[in-house]
N, C-alpha and C positions, 0 to 999 in steps of 0.2 A: 348815646343821646345826651343832649343838653337839656336839663330839667330845672324847674323852679318850684321849690316847696314854699308855700305861703304859710305865714304864722301870725301870731299876735305881736304887737309892739313889745319889745323887751325880752322876748323869748328866742331871739335869733341865735344866740350862742348855744342855748340849750338844744335847739333844733339841730344846729350844725353837728354837735357831738353825737346826737342820736342818729343822724343820717350816716355819719361815718361808721357807726356800729352796725348799721344795716347794709353796708356795702357801697355807699356813695363814695365818689372820689372828686378831687379838684374842687372842693367846696369854697364858695365865696359868699360871705354874709352881706346882706343889704338891708334896706328898710322893710321890716316885716316879711322878709324872704331870705332864702338861701338858694343860690344857684349851685348846681352840682352836675357831675357826669355820672351816667349809669347805663347799664344794659337793661334789657326787658325784665330779667330776674330781679334786679334791684328795684326797678319801678314797682313791681308787684310787692316786694318786701316792704318798701317804704309806705305804700298805701295800707298794707295789712298790719304793719307793726309800729308805725310812728304814733306817738302819743301827743306830739306837739305840732304836727303839721295840720293846717286847715284844709289844704288841697295841694295836689301835685300837678303842675302844668307842663306840657311839652310844647315849647315854641316851634312853630312851623314856618313863620315868616316874620322878618323884622325889616322896617324901612322907614323913610322919612316922607312926609307929605306937606303940601302947601295949600291944599283945598280938599273939599269933599270929593271932587272929581278924581283927585289923585288917589284917595282912599279906594274909590270904586275900581279904578284902573288896576291898582296894585293887588287888591283883593281878588279881582277877576283873573289875575295871572297866576294865582296859586292853583296847583294841581289838586283840586278838591276831590277829584275822582279817586285819588289814592286813599282817601279817608272815608268817603261816603259813597253809598249807592243811591241811584235815583229814587228808590223806594224807602230810603231811610228818612228819619226825622232829625231835626237839629234845632238848636237854640243858640243865640249869641248873647253872652253876658258882657255888657260894656262897663269899663272903668275909664272915664274920660276926664282929663284935666287939660283942656286946650281951648284957646280962643277961636279955633277954627270951627267949633261946634257949639251952638247955643243950647242944644238939648242933647243929653247923653243918648237918649233913645234914637235920635236921628242917625248918629254914627253907626249904631247897631243895624238900623234899617238899611243903610248903604251897603254894609257887608252882606246882609241877607240877600239883597237884590243882586249883588255881585255873584254870590254862590248860585242863586237860582238861574241867572242868565247864562252862566258858564255851562251848567248842565243842560239847559235848553239848546244851546249852540252845539253841544257835543252829542247829546242823545235824544233831544226832543222832549224829554221829560225832566222833572226836577224834584228834589227832595222837599218835603213839607216842613214848615216850622211848627214845633210843638214845645211850648214853654213849660209845660207841666211835666212831661216825661220824655225828653228827647233822647234819641239813640246816641247822638254826638253832641256834646256840650262844648261850645267854642267860646274862648275868653278873648275879648278885644280890649287891649290896653293902649290908651293914647295919652302920652305925656308931652304937652306942647306940640311939636311936629313929629315926634317919634312914635311909631306904631309897632306893637308886638301882637301877633295873632297866635294863639295857642290852643291846643286841645286840652281839655280838663280831664285828666285820667281818673280823678276821684268821683266825679259826678256829684252825688250828694256830699256836702262838706264833711270832712273826716271827724269833726267834733260831734257829729251825730252818730254816736257809736252804735246805738241800737238797743242798749239795755234800759234806757230811760222810759219807763212806762207811766211815770207821774211827774209832771213838770214842777209842781209845787209853785211857790211864789218867788218870781225873779230868780230862776235857777242859775247857778254859776256855769259858765261855758266849760265843757269838759277839757278842752285844750288848755284853757287858763288854769284849771285846777291841777292838771297833770304837770304843767310847767312850773307852778308854784312849788309843788312837792319836789320836783327835780332840781329846781334852783336852791332849795334848802339843803341839799346834800344828804337827805335822810338815808340812813344805811339799811333800811328795810328790816332792822332788827330791834331797835329800841321801841318802846310803846309809842303809839301815835294816837292823839286825841283830837277829835273834831267836835268841840262842844257847842258850836252854833251851826249845826250841820245843814239846816234847811232841807233840801231834797236829797242830801247825802252824796253830792258829787265828789267832794274831796275824799271822803272815806272810800268810795268805790274805786276812784282812780288810784288811791294809795294801795289798796289791796291788789289791784291789777298789776301795779308796778312791783309790789313785793313778791307776787307770784309769777312774775314774768309772763303774764297772760296778755297776748296781743289784743289790742282793742278791736282789730278787724274781725275777730272771732264772732262778734255779735251782728255783723253786717251781712245782709243778703246779697248785695251787689256793689260793684264799683264801675265807674265810667268806662274803664279800659276793657271791660268784659264785652262791650259792643263794638270795639274797634275791629277793623278788618284783620289785624295781625294778632288778635288775642290767642294766646297759647294756653288752652285750658289745662293741659297736662302739666306744663311748667308752673302755672299758678297753684295747682293742687300740691305740687312738690314743695313750693315756697310756703304755702299756708301750713302744711303738715310739719315742716321743719320748725316754724315759729311756734306752732301749737305744742310740739313735743318739748320745746325748751322750757315750758312752764314747770315751776317747782312748788313744793308745799310752802304755804305761808305760815311762818312761825311767829311773826311779830303780833303783838297785841294791838288791835285797831278798834277804837271805840268812838261812837258818835252819839250825839244827843242834842236836844233843843227844848226850849221852854214851851214851844207850841206842839200840842198833841197832833195837830194836822200835819205839821212839818215832819214829825217823827214817823207818822204813818206813811207819808210820802217817801221818806228816806227808806223805810223798811221795805216798801214795795220795789223800789229801784235796786236795793241791795239783793233782794231775793231774785229779781229778774236777771241780775248779773251772776247768779249762782254763788253768792258770797254770804248767805245767811249764817253759815257756820263759822264765818271768819270775822265779820264785823258785828260787834254788839251795839245796839242802839236803844236809847231810853229817853224818857221825858225827864228833864231836870232844869233847874234854874242855875245858869252859869254863875251868877253872883253869889251863890251859896256853895259852890264846889270847893272841895279840898282833896287834892290828889296826894298819894303817898310820896314821900321824899325819895325820889329816885330819878334816874336818867329818863328822858323822854322828850317828845316833840309835840307841840300843840299848834294847830292851825285855826286861826280865827277870821271869820268873814262876818263881822257884825252887820246887823240890819242897817240899811240906808234909810234915813228919815223920809226920803222921797217915796219909798215904797211901803215901809212899815213904821208906824208911829211908835217911838220909844220914849216919848216925853222930851225932856231937855237933853240934847246930845252931849253937852258939856258935862252934865251930871252923870249921864250914862257912861261916858269914857272915864270919868274920875272913879266911879265904882268899879269899872272893868280893870283899871290899873291897880286898885287896892286888892281886888280879888286875885290878880296875877301874882302880886307880891307875897301875899299870905297863903294862897291856896295852891300854888303851883311850884313848890320848891324844887330846884334842880332841873327845871324844864327849860327847853329852848322854845320860844314862842315866835310864831310868824303871823303877822297881822296884815290883812288887806283892808284898806280904807280909802275913801275919797274925801272925808271930812277933815280938812287940815285944821280948821278952827277947833273942833272938838278934840282933836288929837293932842292939842296943847295941854289938855287937862288930864291926860292919862298918867302923868307923873313918872314916866319911864324914859330912859335914854336908849335909843336904838343902836345896835352894833352894826347893822347894815341897813341901807335904804335904797330901794329900787323903784323906778316908775314903770307902771304897766297900764294897760287899758282893760276895763271891764265893760264890754260893749262900747258905747261912746264916751264913757266916763273915764277920765284920767284918774288913776288910783295910785296910792303909795303902798309898797310892799315892804314891811319892816321886820327886822329880826331883833328880838329882845332875849336876854339871858337872865333867868331867874335864879338868884343865889339860894343855896340850901339854907335851911333855918338856923344851922349852927354858925353861919357866917354873920358877924355883927355889922360889918361895914356894908350897908346897903345904899350908901350915898350914890354909887354909880348907877343904881337902878332908877334913880329919880330924885 
């Protein structure tokens, strides 16, 4: 099968490496996506085991159009009876960038009508539309005059792992958190600190990665489970294989936040993921932290002034830079931020710089290296 794994901008290469480890072949990276070849076993493995895929699509038809009538005609020609029964429910999710359609919803309506009319002509009855809990989720992608119609094998997006019981305030997307950790090259051995943890997403994803715990373990269902060709026995074998690959977590993983509410939220999510004995979480003020002089990695997702008032952002970032210089000797620090102006005041020179997206926000993902206290030459740090 030709499949398409969707991801967040900037994580394409991380996803490609992960897909190959899960059995994918012939990978080709694109914008927020990786195209690959796979059999049914690998389709199940990617959905169950991928940390950086948002969804996995199976294209069933690709064609060009010049009008909405063309879309109806070509969609009507798809053998929908291979994928749906008349008593099934379905939904069409449109992604449209085309002058042929003024409204995205209209393109989806055209495809819905095409499916319904084909079934009426064949059997006299038709499947119903259910946008809340459809048996079959159909992805409609139109770019200018090119159309791709796919079945969504994931159903509920894969970033919705199933362990989050408390959203907290502006939680980090699980796929983004996992991608950040994997981009850093963390070896799952040196201590990891998440001192502005919010609802604890980075800490949970780090622990899952360190323990090789598949994120699909927490989910109750996937879209492919309602497909006509779903092989329940094969899926059970795949899930069991990935579950048995889990290993004891030996790395020290700690989380904390100045907000008691955030810490309580993180604690609930950590417990729901079965990681209460692995991830330590506490209330603390980052600006007063001093870690031992040793190797380790730190992930920082500072509050955005749009969502949490932190006073003067420039002052906040200046204090953050000072704290890192004096309180985190020997540590590798990865910072996620969208405030480029405030970042100028951090007083540190990044070793690496990447662009990512957190929701609709373009963000920078930066790597800093903190020298040990015995090193006098700190000029390269800022």
